[in-house]
DRENPA-3360 file (N, C-alpha, C; in nm, 2 decimals, always signed):
BEGIN
1 = XXXXXXXX = -1.68/-0.93/+1.76/-1.54/-0.87/+1.74/-1.50/-0.90/+1.60 ~ -1.46/-0.80/+1.53/-1.43/-0.81/+1.39/-1.30/-0.73/+1.35 ~ -1.22/-0.78/+1.27/-1.10/-0.72/+1.22/-1.12/-0.68/+1.07 ~ -1.10/-0.56/+1.04/-1.10/-0.51/+0.90/-0.96/-0.49/+0.85 ~ -0.93/-0.55/+0.73/-0.81/-0.53/+0.66/-0.83/-0.48/+0.52 ~ -0.77/-0.36/+0.49/-0.80/-0.30/+0.36/-0.70/-0.35/+0.25 ~ -0.67/-0.48/+0.26/-0.59/-0.55/+0.16/-0.68/-0.67/+0.11 ~ -0.65/-0.71/-0.01/-0.71/-0.84/-0.05/-0.65/-0.95/+0.03;
9 = XXXXXXXX = -0.72/-1.06/+0.06/-0.67/-1.17/+0.14/-0.54/-1.23/+0.09 ~ -0.52/-1.23/-0.04/-0.40/-1.30/-0.09/-0.27/-1.22/-0.05 ~ -0.29/-1.10/-0.01/-0.17/-1.02/+0.03/-0.12/-1.05/+0.17 ~ -0.21/-1.12/+0.24/-0.17/-1.16/+0.38/-0.12/-1.31/+0.38 ~ +0.00/-1.33/+0.43/+0.05/-1.47/+0.43/-0.04/-1.57/+0.49 ~ -0.05/-1.69/+0.43/-0.14/-1.79/+0.47/-0.13/-1.82/+0.63 ~ -0.01/-1.82/+0.68/+0.01/-1.85/+0.82/-0.07/-1.74/+0.90 ~ -0.05/-1.62/+0.86/-0.12/-1.51/+0.94/-0.27/-1.50/+0.92;
17 = XXXXXXXX = -0.31/-1.54/+0.80/-0.46/-1.54/+0.77/-0.52/-1.65/+0.87 ~ -0.46/-1.76/+0.88/-0.51/-1.87/+0.97/-0.50/-1.83/+1.12 ~ -0.39/-1.76/+1.15/-0.38/-1.72/+1.29/-0.48/-1.62/+1.33 ~ -0.50/-1.52/+1.25/-0.60/-1.41/+1.28/-0.74/-1.47/+1.28 ~ -0.77/-1.55/+1.18/-0.91/-1.60/+1.17/-0.94/-1.70/+1.28 ~ -0.83/-1.75/+1.35/-0.86/-1.84/+1.47/-0.90/-1.76/+1.59 ~ -0.88/-1.63/+1.59/-0.91/-1.54/+1.70/-1.03/-1.46/+1.68 ~ -1.06/-1.42/+1.55/-1.17/-1.32/+1.53/-1.22/-1.34/+1.39;
25 = XXXXXXXX = -1.33/-1.27/+1.36/-1.38/-1.26/+1.22/-1.29/-1.16/+1.15 ~ -1.25/-1.19/+1.03/-1.17/-1.10/+0.95/-1.24/-1.06/+0.82 ~ -1.26/-0.93/+0.79/-1.31/-0.89/+0.67/-1.20/-0.83/+0.58 ~ -1.18/-0.88/+0.47/-1.08/-0.83/+0.37/-1.15/-0.74/+0.27 ~ -1.12/-0.61/+0.28/-1.19/-0.51/+0.20/-1.10/-0.41/+0.13 ~ -1.04/-0.45/+0.02/-0.95/-0.35/-0.05/-1.03/-0.23/-0.10 ~ -1.00/-0.11/-0.05/-1.08/+0.01/-0.09/-1.00/+0.07/-0.21 ~ -0.96/-0.01/-0.30/-0.89/+0.04/-0.42/-0.94/-0.03/-0.54;
33 = XXXXXXXX = -0.92/+0.04/-0.65/-0.95/-0.02/-0.78/-0.85/+0.05/-0.88 ~ -0.76/-0.03/-0.93/-0.65/+0.02/-1.01/-0.68/-0.01/-1.16 ~ -0.65/+0.10/-1.24/-0.66/+0.09/-1.38/-0.54/+0.14/-1.45 ~ -0.47/+0.05/-1.53/-0.35/+0.10/-1.60/-0.38/+0.21/-1.69 ~ -0.28/+0.30/-1.71/-0.29/+0.41/-1.81/-0.20/+0.39/-1.92 ~ -0.24/+0.41/-2.04/-0.16/+0.39/-2.16/-0.06/+0.50/-2.17 ~ +0.06/+0.47/-2.20/+0.17/+0.57/-2.22/+0.19/+0.60/-2.37 ~ +0.25/+0.72/-2.39/+0.28/+0.75/-2.53/+0.42/+0.71/-2.56;
41 = XXXXXXXX = +0.46/+0.73/-2.69/+0.60/+0.69/-2.73/+0.71/+0.76/-2.66 ~ +0.69/+0.89/-2.63/+0.79/+0.97/-2.55/+0.81/+0.91/-2.41 ~ +0.70/+0.87/-2.35/+0.71/+0.81/-2.21/+0.78/+0.67/-2.22 ~ +0.75/+0.59/-2.32/+0.82/+0.47/-2.33/+0.97/+0.49/-2.35 ~ +1.00/+0.60/-2.42/+1.14/+0.63/-2.44/+1.21/+0.66/-2.31 ~ +1.14/+0.73/-2.22/+1.19/+0.77/-2.09/+1.23/+0.64/-2.01 ~ +1.14/+0.54/-2.02/+1.16/+0.41/-1.95/+1.29/+0.35/-2.01 ~ +1.29/+0.35/-2.14/+1.40/+0.28/-2.21/+1.54/+0.35/-2.18;
49 = XXXXXXXX = +1.54/+0.48/-2.16/+1.67/+0.55/-2.14/+1.71/+0.55/-1.99 ~ +1.62/+0.51/-1.90/+1.65/+0.53/-1.75/+1.76/+0.43/-1.71 ~ +1.84/+0.48/-1.62/+1.94/+0.39/-1.56/+1.89/+0.34/-1.42 ~ +1.80/+0.41/-1.36/+1.73/+0.37/-1.24/+1.58/+0.39/-1.25 ~ +1.50/+0.29/-1.21/+1.36/+0.30/-1.22/+1.30/+0.28/-1.07 ~ +1.23/+0.38/-1.02/+1.18/+0.37/-0.89/+1.04/+0.31/-0.89 ~ +1.01/+0.21/-0.80/+0.88/+0.15/-0.79/+0.85/+0.15/-0.64 ~ +0.73/+0.21/-0.61/+0.70/+0.22/-0.47/+0.57/+0.15/-0.44;
57 = XXXXXXXX = +0.51/+0.08/-0.53/+0.39/+0.00/-0.50/+0.40/-0.14/-0.57 ~ +0.33/-0.23/-0.52/+0.33/-0.37/-0.58/+0.26/-0.37/-0.72 ~ +0.16/-0.28/-0.73/+0.09/-0.27/-0.86/+0.18/-0.21/-0.97 ~ +0.26/-0.11/-0.93/+0.36/-0.06/-1.03/+0.46/-0.16/-1.07 ~ +0.50/-0.25/-0.97/+0.60/-0.35/-1.00/+0.53/-0.46/-1.09 ~ +0.40/-0.49/-1.07/+0.33/-0.58/-1.15/+0.32/-0.53/-1.29 ~ +0.29/-0.40/-1.31/+0.28/-0.34/-1.44/+0.41/-0.33/-1.51 ~ +0.52/-0.31/-1.44/+0.65/-0.31/-1.50/+0.68/-0.45/-1.56;
65 = XXXXXXXX = +0.65/-0.55/-1.49/+0.67/-0.69/-1.54/+0.58/-0.71/-1.66 ~ +0.46/-0.67/-1.66/+0.37/-0.70/-1.76/+0.38/-0.62/-1.89 ~ +0.41/-0.49/-1.87/+0.41/-0.39/-1.98/+0.54/-0.33/-2.02 ~ +0.64/-0.32/-1.93/+0.75/-0.24/-1.96/+0.89/-0.30/-1.95 ~ +0.90/-0.42/-1.89/+1.03/-0.48/-1.87/+1.11/-0.50/-2.00 ~ +1.04/-0.52/-2.11/+1.10/-0.55/-2.24/+1.17/-0.42/-2.30 ~ +1.14/-0.30/-2.24/+1.20/-0.18/-2.29/+1.33/-0.14/-2.22 ~ +1.36/-0.21/-2.11/+1.48/-0.18/-2.04/+1.52/-0.30/-1.95;
73 = XXXXXXXX = +1.62/-0.37/-1.99/+1.67/-0.48/-1.92/+1.79/-0.45/-1.83 ~ +1.84/-0.33/-1.83/+1.96/-0.30/-1.76/+1.95/-0.20/-1.65 ~ +1.84/-0.12/-1.65/+1.82/-0.02/-1.54/+1.81/-0.09/-1.40 ~ +1.86/-0.03/-1.30/+1.85/-0.08/-1.16/+1.71/-0.05/-1.12 ~ +1.64/-0.15/-1.07/+1.50/-0.13/-1.02/+1.52/-0.10/-0.87 ~ +1.47/+0.02/-0.83/+1.48/+0.07/-0.69/+1.34/+0.05/-0.63 ~ +1.34/-0.04/-0.52/+1.21/-0.07/-0.46/+1.22/-0.05/-0.31 ~ +1.10/-0.06/-0.25/+1.09/-0.03/-0.10/+1.09/-0.14/-0.01;
81 = XXXXXXXX = +1.09/-0.27/-0.06/+1.08/-0.38/+0.03/+1.14/-0.51/-0.03 ~ +1.19/-0.60/+0.06/+1.24/-0.73/+0.01/+1.12/-0.81/-0.06 ~ +1.00/-0.78/-0.01/+0.88/-0.85/-0.07/+0.87/-0.81/-0.21 ~ +0.88/-0.68/-0.24/+0.87/-0.63/-0.38/+0.99/-0.69/-0.46 ~ +1.10/-0.69/-0.41/+1.22/-0.75/-0.48/+1.19/-0.90/-0.52 ~ +1.13/-0.97/-0.42/+1.10/-1.11/-0.45/+0.99/-1.12/-0.56 ~ +0.90/-1.02/-0.56/+0.79/-1.02/-0.66/+0.85/-1.01/-0.80 ~ +0.95/-0.92/-0.81/+1.01/-0.89/-0.94/+1.11/-0.99/-0.99;
89 = XXXXXXXX = +1.19/-1.05/-0.90/+1.31/-1.12/-0.93/+1.29/-1.24/-1.03 ~ +1.18/-1.31/-1.02/+1.16/-1.43/-1.12/+1.14/-1.38/-1.26 ~ +1.11/-1.25/-1.28/+1.06/-1.21/-1.41/+1.15/-1.11/-1.48 ~ +1.25/-1.06/-1.41/+1.34/-0.96/-1.47/+1.49/-1.00/-1.46 ~ +1.57/-0.94/-1.55/+1.71/-0.96/-1.54/+1.78/-0.84/-1.48 ~ +1.70/-0.73/-1.46/+1.76/-0.61/-1.41/+1.81/-0.63/-1.27 ~ +1.92/-0.56/-1.23/+1.96/-0.55/-1.09/+1.85/-0.49/-1.01 ~ +1.83/-0.53/-0.88/+1.73/-0.47/-0.79/+1.79/-0.43/-0.66;
97 = XXXXXXXX = +1.76/-0.31/-0.62/+1.81/-0.26/-0.49/+1.69/-0.22/-0.40 ~ +1.71/-0.23/-0.27/+1.60/-0.21/-0.18/+1.64/-0.10/-0.08 ~ +1.54/-0.01/-0.05/+1.57/+0.09/+0.05/+1.58/+0.04/+0.19 ~ +1.64/+0.12/+0.28/+1.67/+0.07/+0.41/+1.54/+0.05/+0.49 ~ +1.44/+0.13/+0.47/+1.31/+0.12/+0.53/+1.20/+0.10/+0.43 ~ +1.09/+0.04/+0.47/+0.99/+0.01/+0.38/+0.89/+0.12/+0.36 ~ +0.94/+0.23/+0.30/+0.85/+0.34/+0.27/+0.92/+0.43/+0.16 ~ +0.84/+0.51/+0.10/+0.88/+0.59/-0.02/+0.99/+0.69/+0.02;
105 = XXXXXXXX = +0.98/+0.75/+0.14/+1.07/+0.85/+0.18/+1.21/+0.79/+0.20 ~ +1.22/+0.67/+0.24/+1.35/+0.61/+0.26/+1.41/+0.59/+0.12 ~ +1.33/+0.55/+0.02/+1.38/+0.53/-0.11/+1.42/+0.66/-0.18 ~ +1.35/+0.77/-0.15/+1.38/+0.90/-0.20/+1.52/+0.94/-0.14 ~ +1.54/+0.92/-0.02/+1.66/+0.95/+0.05/+1.78/+0.87/-0.01 ~ +1.75/+0.75/-0.04/+1.86/+0.66/-0.10/+1.90/+0.71/-0.24 ~ +1.81/+0.77/-0.31/+1.84/+0.81/-0.45/+1.87/+0.96/-0.46 ~ +1.88/+1.03/-0.35/+1.89/+1.18/-0.36/+2.02/+1.22/-0.43;
113 = XXXXXXXX = +2.12/+1.14/-0.43/+2.25/+1.18/-0.49/+2.27/+1.12/-0.63 ~ +2.17/+1.05/-0.68/+2.17/+1.00/-0.82/+2.14/+1.11/-0.92 ~ +2.21/+1.11/-1.03/+2.17/+1.20/-1.14/+2.03/+1.19/-1.17 ~ +1.95/+1.30/-1.15/+1.80/+1.29/-1.17/+1.77/+1.26/-1.32 ~ +1.86/+1.30/-1.41/+1.82/+1.27/-1.55/+1.83/+1.12/-1.58 ~ +1.89/+1.04/-1.49/+1.90/+0.90/-1.51/+1.79/+0.82/-1.44 ~ +1.70/+0.89/-1.37/+1.60/+0.83/-1.28/+1.46/+0.85/-1.33 ~ +1.39/+0.74/-1.33/+1.24/+0.75/-1.37/+1.16/+0.67/-1.26;
121 = XXXXXXXX = +1.05/+0.73/-1.22/+0.96/+0.67/-1.13/+0.83/+0.63/-1.20 ~ +0.78/+0.51/-1.17/+0.66/+0.46/-1.22/+0.56/+0.45/-1.11 ~ +0.46/+0.54/-1.11/+0.37/+0.56/-0.99/+0.22/+0.56/-1.03 ~ +0.14/+0.57/-0.93/-0.01/+0.59/-0.95/-0.04/+0.73/-0.94 ~ -0.17/+0.76/-0.96/-0.22/+0.90/-0.97/-0.25/+0.96/-0.83 ~ -0.24/+0.88/-0.72/-0.27/+0.93/-0.59/-0.16/+0.99/-0.51 ~ -0.04/+1.00/-0.57/+0.07/+1.06/-0.50/+0.05/+1.20/-0.46 ~ +0.07/+1.23/-0.33/+0.05/+1.36/-0.27/+0.14/+1.47/-0.34;
129 = XXXXXXXX = +0.08/+1.58/-0.36/+0.15/+1.69/-0.42/+0.27/+1.74/-0.34 ~ +0.27/+1.70/-0.21/+0.38/+1.74/-0.12/+0.50/+1.65/-0.13 ~ +0.48/+1.54/-0.20/+0.60/+1.45/-0.22/+0.67/+1.49/-0.34 ~ +0.80/+1.52/-0.33/+0.88/+1.56/-0.44/+0.98/+1.45/-0.48 ~ +0.96/+1.40/-0.60/+1.04/+1.29/-0.65/+1.15/+1.35/-0.74 ~ +1.27/+1.31/-0.72/+1.38/+1.35/-0.81/+1.37/+1.27/-0.94 ~ +1.40/+1.33/-1.05/+1.39/+1.26/-1.18/+1.26/+1.28/-1.25 ~ +1.24/+1.19/-1.35/+1.12/+1.20/-1.43/+1.01/+1.11/-1.36;
137 = XXXXXXXX = +0.89/+1.15/-1.37/+0.78/+1.08/-1.30/+0.67/+1.04/-1.41 ~ +0.64/+0.91/-1.42/+0.54/+0.87/-1.51/+0.43/+0.80/-1.43 ~ +0.31/+0.85/-1.45/+0.19/+0.79/-1.39/+0.14/+0.68/-1.48 ~ +0.15/+0.56/-1.43/+0.12/+0.44/-1.51/-0.01/+0.37/-1.48 ~ -0.07/+0.42/-1.37/-0.21/+0.36/-1.33/-0.28/+0.47/-1.25 ~ -0.41/+0.45/-1.25/-0.50/+0.54/-1.16/-0.57/+0.46/-1.06 ~ -0.59/+0.51/-0.94/-0.66/+0.45/-0.83/-0.79/+0.52/-0.83 ~ -0.90/+0.44/-0.88/-1.03/+0.51/-0.90/-1.12/+0.46/-0.79;
145 = XXXXXXXX = -1.23/+0.54/-0.77/-1.33/+0.50/-0.67/-1.46/+0.57/-0.72 ~ -1.57/+0.49/-0.71/-1.70/+0.55/-0.76/-1.81/+0.51/-0.67 ~ -1.93/+0.55/-0.70/-2.05/+0.53/-0.61/-2.08/+0.38/-0.60 ~ -2.06/+0.31/-0.71/-2.09/+0.16/-0.70/-2.00/+0.09/-0.61 ~ -1.87/+0.12/-0.61/-1.77/+0.06/-0.52/-1.79/+0.10/-0.38 ~ -1.83/+0.23/-0.36/-1.86/+0.27/-0.22/-1.98/+0.20/-0.16 ~ -2.09/+0.18/-0.25/-2.21/+0.12/-0.20/-2.18/-0.03/-0.16 ~ -2.09/-0.10/-0.24/-2.06/-0.23/-0.22/-1.98/-0.24/-0.08;
153 = XXXXXXXX = -1.89/-0.15/-0.06/-1.81/-0.15/+0.06/-1.90/-0.12/+0.18 ~ -2.00/-0.03/+0.17/-2.09/-0.01/+0.28/-2.18/-0.13/+0.31 ~ -2.22/-0.20/+0.21/-2.30/-0.32/+0.23/-2.22/-0.43/+0.30 ~ -2.09/-0.43/+0.27/-2.00/-0.53/+0.34/-1.99/-0.50/+0.48 ~ -1.98/-0.37/+0.52/-1.95/-0.34/+0.66/-2.08/-0.31/+0.74 ~ -2.19/-0.31/+0.68/-2.32/-0.28/+0.75/-2.34/-0.37/+0.86 ~ -2.36/-0.32/+0.98/-2.39/-0.39/+1.11/-2.28/-0.48/+1.15 ~ -2.16/-0.45/+1.11/-2.04/-0.51/+1.16/-1.98/-0.43/+1.27;
161 = XXXXXXXX = -1.93/-0.49/+1.38/-1.87/-0.41/+1.48/-1.72/-0.43/+1.46 ~ -1.65/-0.32/+1.41/-1.51/-0.33/+1.37/-1.43/-0.29/+1.49 ~ -1.36/-0.38/+1.55/-1.28/-0.36/+1.67/-1.14/-0.31/+1.63 ~ -1.08/-0.37/+1.53/-0.95/-0.33/+1.48/-0.96/-0.32/+1.33 ~ -0.88/-0.22/+1.28/-0.88/-0.20/+1.13/-0.74/-0.17/+1.09 ~ -0.69/-0.26/+1.00/-0.55/-0.23/+0.94/-0.58/-0.16/+0.81 ~ -0.54/-0.03/+0.81/-0.56/+0.06/+0.69/-0.43/+0.08/+0.62 ~ -0.43/+0.04/+0.50/-0.30/+0.02/+0.43/-0.26/+0.14/+0.34;
169 = XXXXXXXX = -0.33/+0.25/+0.33/-0.29/+0.36/+0.25/-0.38/+0.48/+0.30 ~ -0.33/+0.60/+0.26/-0.41/+0.72/+0.29/-0.54/+0.72/+0.21 ~ -0.53/+0.68/+0.09/-0.66/+0.68/+0.01/-0.76/+0.58/+0.06 ~ -0.71/+0.47/+0.11/-0.80/+0.37/+0.18/-0.87/+0.43/+0.30 ~ -0.80/+0.51/+0.38/-0.86/+0.57/+0.50/-0.96/+0.67/+0.45 ~ -0.93/+0.76/+0.36/-1.03/+0.86/+0.31/-1.16/+0.79/+0.26 ~ -1.14/+0.68/+0.19/-1.26/+0.61/+0.14/-1.33/+0.54/+0.25 ~ -1.26/+0.49/+0.35/-1.33/+0.43/+0.47/-1.41/+0.54/+0.54;
177 = XXXXXXXX = -1.36/+0.66/+0.55/-1.44/+0.77/+0.61/-1.57/+0.80/+0.53 ~ -1.56/+0.79/+0.40/-1.68/+0.81/+0.32/-1.78/+0.70/+0.34 ~ -1.73/+0.58/+0.35/-1.82/+0.46/+0.38/-1.88/+0.48/+0.52 ~ -1.81/+0.52/+0.62/-1.86/+0.55/+0.75/-1.98/+0.65/+0.75 ~ -1.96/+0.75/+0.67/-2.07/+0.85/+0.66/-2.20/+0.79/+0.61 ~ -2.19/+0.68/+0.53/-2.31/+0.61/+0.48/-2.37/+0.52/+0.58 ~ -2.29/+0.48/+0.68/-2.34/+0.40/+0.79/-2.37/+0.49/+0.91 ~ -2.41/+0.42/+1.02/-2.45/+0.50/+1.13/-2.33/+0.52/+1.23;
185 = XXXXXXXX = -2.21/+0.49/+1.19/-2.09/+0.51/+1.27/-2.08/+0.41/+1.39 ~ -2.19/+0.34/+1.42/-2.18/+0.24/+1.53/-2.08/+0.13/+1.50 ~ -2.07/+0.10/+1.37/-1.97/+0.00/+1.33/-1.83/+0.03/+1.37 ~ -1.80/+0.16/+1.38/-1.66/+0.20/+1.41/-1.65/+0.28/+1.54 ~ -1.74/+0.26/+1.63/-1.74/+0.34/+1.75/-1.62/+0.31/+1.84 ~ -1.57/+0.19/+1.84/-1.46/+0.15/+1.93/-1.34/+0.10/+1.85 ~ -1.32/+0.14/+1.73/-1.22/+0.09/+1.64/-1.08/+0.14/+1.68 ~ -0.98/+0.04/+1.68/-0.84/+0.08/+1.69/-0.78/+0.07/+1.55;
193 = XXXXXXXX = -0.71/+0.17/+1.51/-0.65/+0.17/+1.37/-0.50/+0.13/+1.37 ~ -0.47/+0.04/+1.28/-0.33/+0.00/+1.27/-0.29/+0.04/+1.13 ~ -0.16/+0.08/+1.11/-0.11/+0.13/+0.98/+0.03/+0.06/+0.95 ~ +0.07/+0.07/+0.83/+0.20/+0.02/+0.79/+0.31/+0.13/+0.78 ~ +0.26/+0.26/+0.78/+0.36/+0.37/+0.76/+0.31/+0.50/+0.82 ~ +0.40/+0.60/+0.82/+0.37/+0.73/+0.89/+0.27/+0.81/+0.81 ~ +0.27/+0.80/+0.68/+0.18/+0.89/+0.60/+0.03/+0.86/+0.63 ~ +0.00/+0.73/+0.63/-0.14/+0.69/+0.67/-0.17/+0.72/+0.81;
201 = XXXXXXXX = -0.08/+0.69/+0.90/-0.10/+0.72/+1.04/-0.13/+0.87/+1.06 ~ -0.06/+0.96/+0.99/-0.07/+1.10/+1.00/-0.22/+1.14/+0.97 ~ -0.28/+1.09/+0.86/-0.41/+1.14/+0.83/-0.51/+1.08/+0.93 ~ -0.49/+0.97/+0.98/-0.58/+0.91/+1.08/-0.57/+0.99/+1.21 ~ -0.45/+1.03/+1.25/-0.43/+1.11/+1.37/-0.50/+1.25/+1.35 ~ -0.49/+1.30/+1.23/-0.55/+1.43/+1.21/-0.70/+1.42/+1.22 ~ -0.76/+1.30/+1.21/-0.90/+1.28/+1.23/-0.93/+1.25/+1.38 ~ -0.83/+1.27/+1.47/-0.85/+1.24/+1.61/-0.89/+1.10/+1.64;
209 = XXXXXXXX = -0.83/+1.01/+1.57/-0.85/+0.87/+1.59/-0.72/+0.80/+1.64 ~ -0.73/+0.69/+1.72/-0.61/+0.62/+1.77/-0.54/+0.54/+1.66 ~ -0.41/+0.55/+1.66/-0.33/+0.48/+1.56/-0.22/+0.40/+1.63 ~ -0.20/+0.28/+1.58/-0.08/+0.20/+1.62/+0.01/+0.17/+1.50 ~ +0.14/+0.20/+1.52/+0.23/+0.18/+1.41/+0.32/+0.06/+1.43 ~ +0.38/+0.02/+1.32/+0.48/-0.09/+1.33/+0.59/-0.05/+1.43 ~ +0.65/-0.14/+1.50/+0.76/-0.11/+1.59/+0.90/-0.13/+1.52 ~ +0.90/-0.15/+1.39/+1.03/-0.17/+1.32/+1.00/-0.12/+1.18;
217 = XXXXXXXX = +1.11/-0.09/+1.10/+1.10/-0.03/+0.97/+1.12/-0.13/+0.86 ~ +1.14/-0.26/+0.89/+1.14/-0.36/+0.79/+1.04/-0.47/+0.83 ~ +1.00/-0.55/+0.73/+0.90/-0.66/+0.76/+0.78/-0.60/+0.83 ~ +0.73/-0.48/+0.79/+0.63/-0.40/+0.86/+0.50/-0.47/+0.87 ~ +0.46/-0.54/+0.76/+0.33/-0.61/+0.76/+0.33/-0.72/+0.86 ~ +0.43/-0.80/+0.87/+0.43/-0.91/+0.97/+0.43/-0.85/+1.11 ~ +0.51/-0.74/+1.13/+0.52/-0.68/+1.26/+0.38/-0.63/+1.30 ~ +0.31/-0.56/+1.21/+0.18/-0.50/+1.25/+0.07/-0.61/+1.27;
225 = XXXXXXXX = +0.08/-0.72/+1.19/-0.01/-0.83/+1.21/+0.01/-0.90/+1.35 ~ +0.14/-0.90/+1.39/+0.17/-0.96/+1.52/+0.11/-0.87/+1.63 ~ +0.12/-0.74/+1.61/+0.06/-0.65/+1.71/-0.09/-0.66/+1.72 ~ -0.15/-0.68/+1.60/-0.30/-0.69/+1.60/-0.34/-0.82/+1.67 ~ -0.27/-0.93/+1.64/-0.30/-1.06/+1.71/-0.29/-1.04/+1.86 ~ -0.18/-0.97/+1.91/-0.16/-0.95/+2.05/-0.28/-0.87/+2.11 ~ -0.32/-0.77/+2.04/-0.43/-0.68/+2.09/-0.56/-0.77/+2.10 ~ -0.59/-0.85/+2.00/-0.71/-0.93/+2.00/-0.70/-1.03/+2.12;
233 = XXXXXX = -0.58/-1.09/+2.14/-0.57/-1.18/+2.25/-0.60/-1.11/+2.39 ~ -0.54/-0.99/+2.40/-0.56/-0.92/+2.53/-0.71/-0.89/+2.55 ~ -0.78/-0.85/+2.44/-0.92/-0.81/+2.45/-1.00/-0.94/+2.49 ~ -0.97/-1.05/+2.44/-1.04/-1.17/+2.47/-1.02/-1.22/+2.61 ~ -0.90/-1.18/+2.67/-0.87/-1.23/+2.80/-0.94/-1.14/+2.91 ~ -1.00/-1.03/+2.87/-1.06/-0.94/+2.97/-1.19/-1.00/+3.02;
% end
């Protein structure tokens, strides 16, 4: 019995790492590789002029702190979770606001009545074309994948029986499917898929695979880890 989590282990709270590992083998396999993108002077000016800056990923928040915070100390940082707010707060003087639910659509809804000329989004290159963001959009990093990374992932999962998989993004799921094609599929024959949000769940459902969602819209990571733990307990009691 093995649990696959497509996050690095440091993104899982210590308490939950210990709890899950007391029940089952856990493989942490982030199917992502982020590379920052250099901006030009015009894009830096957009950041400097913004009154609101939208951040929907922890890596975007990390890059804001590292590369862009000095250009704008007054814009309100608009984020999707209390965890992201806590990540930013020690390093910025900007006001920070959090969407009602921990997803991009909730943040978009929150900002729909804000003057779009005052709003700037800092995002990665994997944003779906169907997602319409109000305001200016700057791609500050790319989520890359190559043959070497895929081979490494396949070697990690070879001959593992994956009973549960927490898939943390749509790109992670698509890459996991590519890895499965390199394997003989026995590793994933009886896998239950857990997700943090609707967009990832949707692509898994479209692949005719079972999906379990969080039962609440805040603290979704802890909620889904609790569900995974309960599922493992129930399986072990059979």
